[in-house]
C-alpha beads as a LAMMPS data file, in Angstrom:
LAMMPS data file: protein, C-alpha beads

177 atoms
176 bonds

1 atom types
1 bond types

-500.0 500.0 xlo xhi
-500.0 500.0 ylo yhi
-500.0 500.0 zlo zhi

Masses

1 110.0

Atoms # bond

1 1 1 245.423 -212.570 -93.197
2 1 1 246.790 -213.695 -96.562
3 1 1 246.441 -217.393 -97.320
4 1 1 249.211 -219.624 -99.098
5 1 1 248.943 -222.557 -100.443
6 1 1 252.220 -224.413 -100.388
7 1 1 252.638 -227.908 -102.290
8 1 1 255.053 -229.700 -104.224
9 1 1 254.702 -231.724 -107.617
10 1 1 255.039 -235.041 -105.882
11 1 1 253.627 -237.884 -104.343
12 1 1 256.318 -239.197 -102.497
13 1 1 256.192 -239.813 -99.129
14 1 1 259.498 -238.750 -98.376
15 1 1 259.968 -235.846 -101.553
16 1 1 262.900 -233.466 -101.838
17 1 1 260.618 -230.804 -103.480
18 1 1 257.890 -230.880 -100.486
19 1 1 260.829 -230.592 -97.970
20 1 1 261.930 -227.642 -100.282
21 1 1 258.457 -225.357 -99.846
22 1 1 258.353 -226.555 -96.054
23 1 1 261.361 -224.764 -95.522
24 1 1 261.304 -221.949 -98.236
25 1 1 257.600 -220.868 -96.536
26 1 1 259.392 -220.284 -92.875
27 1 1 260.451 -217.284 -94.565
28 1 1 256.580 -216.204 -96.049
29 1 1 255.417 -213.324 -93.110
30 1 1 252.523 -211.713 -92.026
31 1 1 250.314 -214.702 -94.114
32 1 1 248.702 -218.128 -93.192
33 1 1 250.436 -221.103 -94.902
34 1 1 248.311 -224.257 -95.904
35 1 1 251.147 -226.989 -97.407
36 1 1 249.313 -229.161 -99.383
37 1 1 249.985 -232.909 -100.152
38 1 1 249.427 -234.623 -103.398
39 1 1 248.260 -237.981 -101.512
40 1 1 245.479 -236.160 -100.117
41 1 1 243.690 -235.728 -103.322
42 1 1 244.209 -239.255 -105.137
43 1 1 242.404 -239.209 -108.428
44 1 1 242.533 -241.409 -111.288
45 1 1 244.802 -240.684 -114.342
46 1 1 243.181 -238.098 -116.841
47 1 1 241.096 -239.916 -119.500
48 1 1 238.585 -238.070 -121.847
49 1 1 236.811 -241.449 -121.221
50 1 1 236.900 -241.189 -117.137
51 1 1 235.151 -238.127 -117.760
52 1 1 232.797 -239.192 -119.832
53 1 1 232.009 -241.855 -117.895
54 1 1 232.393 -240.745 -114.227
55 1 1 231.986 -236.649 -114.582
56 1 1 235.492 -234.769 -111.776
57 1 1 236.418 -236.638 -109.299
58 1 1 236.071 -234.419 -106.137
59 1 1 239.122 -234.342 -105.220
60 1 1 239.920 -231.977 -107.843
61 1 1 237.351 -229.720 -107.474
62 1 1 238.703 -229.827 -103.504
63 1 1 241.820 -229.037 -104.631
64 1 1 240.401 -226.135 -107.292
65 1 1 238.596 -225.128 -104.220
66 1 1 241.814 -224.552 -102.380
67 1 1 243.364 -222.825 -105.591
68 1 1 240.828 -220.304 -105.334
69 1 1 241.000 -219.540 -101.617
70 1 1 244.113 -218.553 -101.722
71 1 1 246.434 -215.089 -102.019
72 1 1 249.501 -216.878 -103.649
73 1 1 251.237 -219.924 -104.452
74 1 1 254.767 -221.353 -103.392
75 1 1 254.982 -224.574 -105.477
76 1 1 257.859 -226.991 -106.111
77 1 1 258.289 -229.612 -109.061
78 1 1 259.637 -232.588 -108.947
79 1 1 261.149 -234.052 -112.405
80 1 1 260.289 -237.736 -113.553
81 1 1 262.086 -238.310 -116.934
82 1 1 262.899 -234.452 -117.562
83 1 1 258.700 -233.853 -117.224
84 1 1 256.116 -233.529 -114.608
85 1 1 255.388 -236.372 -112.551
86 1 1 252.358 -238.628 -113.707
87 1 1 250.574 -237.423 -110.742
88 1 1 250.674 -233.826 -111.012
89 1 1 250.477 -233.854 -114.712
90 1 1 246.801 -235.590 -114.373
91 1 1 246.181 -233.383 -111.329
92 1 1 246.960 -229.879 -114.005
93 1 1 244.989 -231.708 -116.480
94 1 1 241.961 -232.362 -114.175
95 1 1 241.920 -228.970 -113.031
96 1 1 242.476 -227.394 -116.054
97 1 1 239.201 -229.384 -117.300
98 1 1 237.013 -227.863 -114.693
99 1 1 238.477 -224.632 -115.105
100 1 1 241.252 -223.517 -117.624
101 1 1 242.465 -220.272 -115.610
102 1 1 243.258 -222.212 -112.373
103 1 1 246.041 -220.271 -110.995
104 1 1 243.706 -216.772 -111.089
105 1 1 246.358 -214.404 -111.558
106 1 1 247.624 -215.361 -107.886
107 1 1 251.711 -214.159 -107.106
108 1 1 253.529 -217.592 -107.238
109 1 1 257.267 -218.724 -106.446
110 1 1 258.046 -221.213 -108.202
111 1 1 260.569 -223.916 -107.585
112 1 1 262.191 -226.992 -107.997
113 1 1 265.270 -228.877 -106.793
114 1 1 266.688 -232.602 -107.279
115 1 1 269.481 -234.665 -106.107
116 1 1 271.116 -233.846 -109.585
117 1 1 273.268 -230.036 -110.566
118 1 1 270.775 -229.265 -112.361
119 1 1 268.208 -228.882 -110.119
120 1 1 265.193 -230.159 -112.054
121 1 1 265.325 -227.648 -114.940
122 1 1 263.824 -229.015 -117.472
123 1 1 260.441 -229.737 -115.378
124 1 1 260.793 -225.989 -113.822
125 1 1 261.105 -224.451 -117.319
126 1 1 258.212 -226.542 -118.392
127 1 1 256.100 -224.972 -115.805
128 1 1 257.674 -221.633 -116.523
129 1 1 256.473 -221.842 -119.791
130 1 1 253.027 -223.199 -118.956
131 1 1 251.651 -221.650 -115.681
132 1 1 250.565 -217.814 -117.481
133 1 1 249.197 -220.069 -119.511
134 1 1 246.841 -220.991 -116.195
135 1 1 247.156 -217.487 -115.874
136 1 1 249.826 -218.012 -113.156
137 1 1 251.544 -214.824 -111.734
138 1 1 254.869 -216.077 -111.543
139 1 1 256.500 -213.398 -109.452
140 1 1 259.831 -215.283 -108.327
141 1 1 261.320 -218.899 -108.792
142 1 1 264.006 -220.560 -106.907
143 1 1 266.204 -223.771 -108.014
144 1 1 268.058 -226.019 -105.535
145 1 1 270.690 -228.225 -107.344
146 1 1 271.756 -231.025 -105.718
147 1 1 269.360 -231.105 -102.964
148 1 1 271.462 -234.486 -101.265
149 1 1 274.386 -231.730 -100.229
150 1 1 272.637 -228.294 -99.908
151 1 1 269.838 -229.735 -98.240
152 1 1 270.656 -230.748 -94.332
153 1 1 268.134 -231.372 -90.812
154 1 1 265.206 -229.190 -92.879
155 1 1 266.908 -226.964 -94.349
156 1 1 269.502 -224.856 -97.350
157 1 1 272.489 -225.482 -95.815
158 1 1 274.980 -223.252 -98.666
159 1 1 274.918 -219.606 -97.418
160 1 1 274.745 -218.135 -101.156
161 1 1 271.934 -220.570 -102.355
162 1 1 270.321 -220.044 -98.741
163 1 1 270.104 -216.398 -99.293
164 1 1 268.786 -216.553 -102.778
165 1 1 266.491 -218.433 -101.475
166 1 1 265.230 -215.644 -98.948
167 1 1 265.624 -212.831 -101.659
168 1 1 263.073 -214.993 -103.529
169 1 1 261.029 -215.458 -101.174
170 1 1 261.260 -211.813 -100.043
171 1 1 260.033 -210.585 -103.420
172 1 1 256.993 -213.290 -102.869
173 1 1 256.427 -211.461 -100.199
174 1 1 256.102 -208.299 -102.056
175 1 1 253.959 -209.355 -103.846
176 1 1 251.014 -210.176 -101.935
177 1 1 250.786 -206.536 -100.473

Bonds

1 1 1 2
2 1 2 3
3 1 3 4
4 1 4 5
5 1 5 6
6 1 6 7
7 1 7 8
8 1 8 9
9 1 9 10
10 1 10 11
11 1 11 12
12 1 12 13
13 1 13 14
14 1 14 15
15 1 15 16
16 1 16 17
17 1 17 18
18 1 18 19
19 1 19 20
20 1 20 21
21 1 21 22
22 1 22 23
23 1 23 24
24 1 24 25
25 1 25 26
26 1 26 27
27 1 27 28
28 1 28 29
29 1 29 30
30 1 30 31
31 1 31 32
32 1 32 33
33 1 33 34
34 1 34 35
35 1 35 36
36 1 36 37
37 1 37 38
38 1 38 39
39 1 39 40
40 1 40 41
41 1 41 42
42 1 42 43
43 1 43 44
44 1 44 45
45 1 45 46
46 1 46 47
47 1 47 48
48 1 48 49
49 1 49 50
50 1 50 51
51 1 51 52
52 1 52 53
53 1 53 54
54 1 54 55
55 1 55 56
56 1 56 57
57 1 57 58
58 1 58 59
59 1 59 60
60 1 60 61
61 1 61 62
62 1 62 63
63 1 63 64
64 1 64 65
65 1 65 66
66 1 66 67
67 1 67 68
68 1 68 69
69 1 69 70
70 1 70 71
71 1 71 72
72 1 72 73
73 1 73 74
74 1 74 75
75 1 75 76
76 1 76 77
77 1 77 78
78 1 78 79
79 1 79 80
80 1 80 81
81 1 81 82
82 1 82 83
83 1 83 84
84 1 84 85
85 1 85 86
86 1 86 87
87 1 87 88
88 1 88 89
89 1 89 90
90 1 90 91
91 1 91 92
92 1 92 93
93 1 93 94
94 1 94 95
95 1 95 96
96 1 96 97
97 1 97 98
98 1 98 99
99 1 99 100
100 1 100 101
101 1 101 102
102 1 102 103
103 1 103 104
104 1 104 105
105 1 105 106
106 1 106 107
107 1 107 108
108 1 108 109
109 1 109 110
110 1 110 111
111 1 111 112
112 1 112 113
113 1 113 114
114 1 114 115
115 1 115 116
116 1 116 117
117 1 117 118
118 1 118 119
119 1 119 120
120 1 120 121
121 1 121 122
122 1 122 123
123 1 123 124
124 1 124 125
125 1 125 126
126 1 126 127
127 1 127 128
128 1 128 129
129 1 129 130
130 1 130 131
131 1 131 132
132 1 132 133
133 1 133 134
134 1 134 135
135 1 135 136
136 1 136 137
137 1 137 138
138 1 138 139
139 1 139 140
140 1 140 141
141 1 141 142
142 1 142 143
143 1 143 144
144 1 144 145
145 1 145 146
146 1 146 147
147 1 147 148
148 1 148 149
149 1 149 150
150 1 150 151
151 1 151 152
152 1 152 153
153 1 153 154
154 1 154 155
155 1 155 156
156 1 156 157
157 1 157 158
158 1 158 159
159 1 159 160
160 1 160 161
161 1 161 162
162 1 162 163
163 1 163 164
164 1 164 165
165 1 165 166
166 1 166 167
167 1 167 168
168 1 168 169
169 1 169 170
170 1 170 171
171 1 171 172
172 1 172 173
173 1 173 174
174 1 174 175
175 1 175 176
176 1 176 177
């Protein structure tokens, strides 16, 4: 059985991106889904000084092992000031120091959401541009605008947006075979 790693690029305990990831993975067929929480992998902010003085944090190594064990990824990016959250940026910095190509050319569904109409488009575009340099194979995408209006009771309530999400997950599923 295929193994999918899913997570949000956020450490918010009420992360709307984690809610979206969790919902999206309900449409994944014939695979084990493991939803990771960045709070379970606390890391110091990446710094050459920290790396030189202390080496690589164990949680960065553990997260990398999770990525290695996966057959695909579902990631939803949170946006802080039009960029990655600090916790996600630091995680990527640590991962890339351990192994530059940490997505291993495995299929990825890349998503984003925010309370605003742009659906975290700035950070989504950053990830869409950067992740292939870390060997991501982005096979499908989805952006959910106006989260608080379009997501209620654990699901996308706008019918057209939900159809687009199902299509994105279906495309992702087709690349797992």
